[in-house]
C-alpha positions in Angstrom: 0.0 0.0 0.0 2.9 2.3 0.7 4.3 1.7 -2.8 1.0 2.7 -4.5 0.8 5.9 -2.4 4.4 6.8 -3.3 3.7 6.2 -7.0 0.7 8.4 -6.9 2.6 11.2 -5.1 5.5 10.9 -7.6 3.0 11.1 -10.6 1.3 14.2 -9.1 4.7 15.9 -8.6 5.7 15.1 -12.1 2.4 16.4 -13.5 2.7 19.6 -11.5 6.3 20.1 -12.6 5.5 19.4 -16.3 2.6 21.9 -16.3 4.7 24.5 -14.5 7.6 23.9 -17.0 5.2 24.3 -20.0 3.8 27.5 -18.6 7.2 29.0 -18.0 8.2 28.0 -21.5 5.2 29.9 -23.0 5.8 33.0 -20.8 9.5 33.3 -21.5 9.4 33.4 -25.3 11.9 35.9 -26.5 10.4 38.4 -28.9 13.3 40.1 -30.8 13.4 43.9 -31.1 13.1 45.5 -34.5 16.9 46.3 -34.6 17.8 42.7 -33.9 15.6 41.5 -36.8 17.2 44.0 -39.1 20.7 42.9 -38.1 19.8 39.2 -38.5 18.4 39.6 -42.0 20.8 38.8 -44.8 20.4 40.3 -48.2 18.9 37.1 -49.4 16.0 37.3 -46.9 15.1 40.9 -47.7 15.3 40.0 -51.5 12.8 37.2 -50.9 10.5 39.5 -49.1 10.5 42.0 -52.0 10.2 39.2 -54.5 7.1 37.9 -52.6 5.6 41.4 -52.5 6.1 41.8 -56.3 4.8 38.3 -56.9 1.6 39.0 -54.8 1.1 42.3 -56.7 1.4 40.5 -60.0 -1.1 37.8 -58.9 -3.6 40.5 -57.8 -3.2 42.3 -61.1 -3.8 39.2 -63.1 -6.8 38.2 -60.9 -8.2 41.7 -61.5 -7.6 41.3 -65.3 -9.5 38.0 -65.3 -12.4 39.1 -63.0 -13.0 42.3 -64.9 -12.9 40.7 -68.4 -16.2 40.9 -70.3 -16.3 37.1 -70.7 -15.8 36.5 -67.0 -18.6 39.0 -66.2 -20.9 37.3 -68.7 -20.1 33.9 -67.2 -20.7 35.0 -63.6 -23.7 37.2 -64.3 -26.4 35.7 -62.1 -24.2 32.7 -61.2 -24.5 33.2 -57.5 -28.3 33.1 -57.6 -28.2 29.9 -59.8 -25.7 28.2 -57.5 -27.8 29.1 -54.4 -31.0 27.9 -56.1 -29.2 24.6 -56.7 -28.3 24.3 -53.0 -24.8 25.7 -53.3 -23.0 28.5 -51.5 -21.3 30.7 -54.0 -18.7 30.8 -56.8 -15.0 31.1 -56.4 -12.1 32.1 -58.7 -8.9 30.4 -57.7 -5.3 30.8 -58.9 -4.2 27.2 -59.6 -0.7 27.6 -61.1 1.7 30.5 -61.8 5.3 31.3 -62.9 6.1 32.8 -59.5 7.5 29.7 -57.9 8.9 31.2 -54.8 7.9 28.4 -52.5 9.6 25.7 -54.6 6.5 23.6 -55.3 6.8 22.1 -58.7 3.2 21.0 -59.0 1.9 24.6 -59.1 4.5 26.0 -61.5 3.4 27.1 -64.9 4.6 29.6 -67.5 1.1 31.1 -67.4 -1.3 32.3 -64.6 -4.0 29.6 -64.6 -7.3 30.4 -62.9 -10.3 28.1 -62.4 -13.9 29.2 -61.7 -15.7 26.9 -59.3 -19.3 26.6 -58.1 -19.0 26.0 -54.4 -21.4 23.5 -52.7 -21.2 22.2 -49.1 -19.8 18.9 -50.2 -17.9 19.7 -53.4 -16.6 22.3 -55.8 -17.4 22.1 -59.5 -15.0 23.4 -62.1 -17.1 25.5 -64.5 -14.5 27.4 -66.4 -10.8 28.0 -66.8 -8.9 31.1 -67.7 -5.2 31.5 -68.4 -3.0 34.7 -68.7 0.3 34.5 -70.6 2.6 37.2 -69.3 5.1 36.8 -72.1 2.6 38.2 -74.7 0.1 39.8 -72.3 -2.9 37.8 -73.5 -5.9 36.4 -71.6 -7.3 33.0 -72.7 -10.5 31.0 -71.9 -10.5 27.3 -72.1 -12.9 25.9 -74.7 -13.9 22.4 -73.8 -15.3 21.6 -77.3 -12.2 22.4 -79.2 -10.0 21.4 -76.2 -7.8 24.5 -76.4 -7.4 28.0 -74.9 -8.9 30.8 -77.0 -7.9 34.4 -76.7 -10.5 36.8 -75.1 -10.7 40.5 -74.6 -9.8 42.3 -71.3 -9.1 45.8 -70.0 -5.5 46.5 -71.0 -5.5 49.8 -69.1 -5.1 47.8 -65.9 -1.4 47.4 -66.8 -0.8 51.1 -66.6 -2.5 51.5 -63.2 -0.2 48.9 -61.7 3.4 49.9 -60.7 4.8 46.5 -61.4 3.9 46.6 -65.1 7.2 48.3 -65.9 9.2 45.4 -64.4 6.9 42.8 -66.0 9.3 40.9 -68.3 
């Protein structure tokens, strides 16, 4: 009986110590000051930061090009109501692949910016249309399932001039 009592006491002490240790570990996290962060950053890290910012701006620009194109507007006109009427939630435009491969994933690399339009339901997403933007020739395409190829479509080219990264595009 003494052994069982001692084991219980030892377990309680260990549990108390481990909880106390975890709490101290959480409270004593060192948050570096801004000058320490600046001194720790190498030129490579700051370049990656600026490359990421430029990449994000390009993705936003291309997303705006796709979403403001007359064909996209025609495709999505009334689509939300139709999806909701069929028991869905909404529609979604998603960037699937792009040339900005900063995170090193090979499966999402492409020479073009590839977008997919989905109808979103509670249990699934249905691919309804695909768009692709080729930055080398500044052309937007829509996938035609009948001919099984991408066909050029019109878009607002003035969006390039409103974006500061257009000058560094190529």
